[in-house]
C-alpha positions in Angstrom: 0.0 0.0 0.0 1.4 3.4 -1.0 0.5 6.9 0.2 -2.6 8.7 -1.0 -1.4 10.5 -4.1 -3.8 13.4 -3.5 -2.2 13.9 -0.1 1.5 12.9 -0.6 3.2 12.9 -3.9 6.7 11.5 -3.9 7.4 11.9 -7.6 8.9 15.0 -9.0 7.0 16.0 -12.1 9.4 18.9 -12.9 12.3 17.3 -14.8 14.7 20.3 -14.5 14.1 20.3 -10.7 14.7 16.6 -10.5 18.0 17.0 -12.4 19.1 19.8 -10.1 18.3 17.8 -7.0 20.3 14.9 -8.3 23.3 17.1 -8.9 22.9 18.6 -5.4 22.7 15.1 -3.8 25.7 13.9 -5.7 27.7 17.0 -4.7 26.7 16.6 -1.0 27.5 12.9 -1.1 31.0 13.6 -2.4 31.5 16.2 0.3 30.5 13.7 2.9 32.8 11.0 1.4 35.7 13.4 1.5 34.9 14.6 5.0 34.6 11.1 6.4 38.1 10.3 5.0 39.4 13.6 6.4 38.2 12.7 9.9 39.9 9.3 9.5 43.1 10.9 8.4 43.2 13.4 11.2 42.3 10.8 13.8 45.0 8.4 12.7 47.7 10.9 11.9 48.9 11.7 15.5 47.8 11.7 19.0 45.0 14.2 19.5 45.1 17.0 22.0 41.9 18.1 23.5 41.7 21.0 21.1 42.1 18.6 18.1 39.5 16.3 19.5 37.0 19.2 19.8 37.6 20.2 16.2 37.3 16.7 14.9 34.1 16.2 16.9 32.6 19.4 15.4 33.7 18.4 11.9 32.1 15.0 12.4 28.9 16.7 13.5 29.0 18.9 10.4 29.5 15.9 8.1 26.6 14.0 9.8 24.2 16.9 9.3 25.2 17.2 5.6 24.8 13.5 5.1 21.4 13.5 6.7 20.4 16.4 4.4 21.6 14.5 1.3 19.7 11.4 2.3 16.5 13.5 2.7 17.1 15.2 -0.7 17.4 11.8 -2.4 13.7 11.3 -1.4 12.8 14.9 -2.4 12.2 15.9 1.2 13.5 19.4 1.4 11.9 21.2 4.4 13.7 19.3 7.2 17.0 20.1 5.4 16.7 23.8 6.5 17.0 22.8 10.1 19.9 20.4 9.4 21.8 22.9 7.3 21.4 25.5 10.1 22.6 23.0 12.7 25.6 22.2 10.4 26.5 25.8 9.9 26.2 26.6 13.6 28.6 23.8 14.6 
């Protein structure tokens, strides 16, 4: 059973918008991939001081918020992304 199409439409009928969302999702996914590798490189490069640990934790939080946003955009859910992007930029 799917959703009532009169109430919830999960298909994007606007093809240029769908293409734009796909480009955005791909770009965000690449940023998340690079960020996750960056956190790994920093974590394994040396022993972390408390200042480094705080920065890595903030970077990880930022990456997690961007990843959540990209996953929502894959499903064409854009409204919650505003809160996630604000949380990412405030970190």
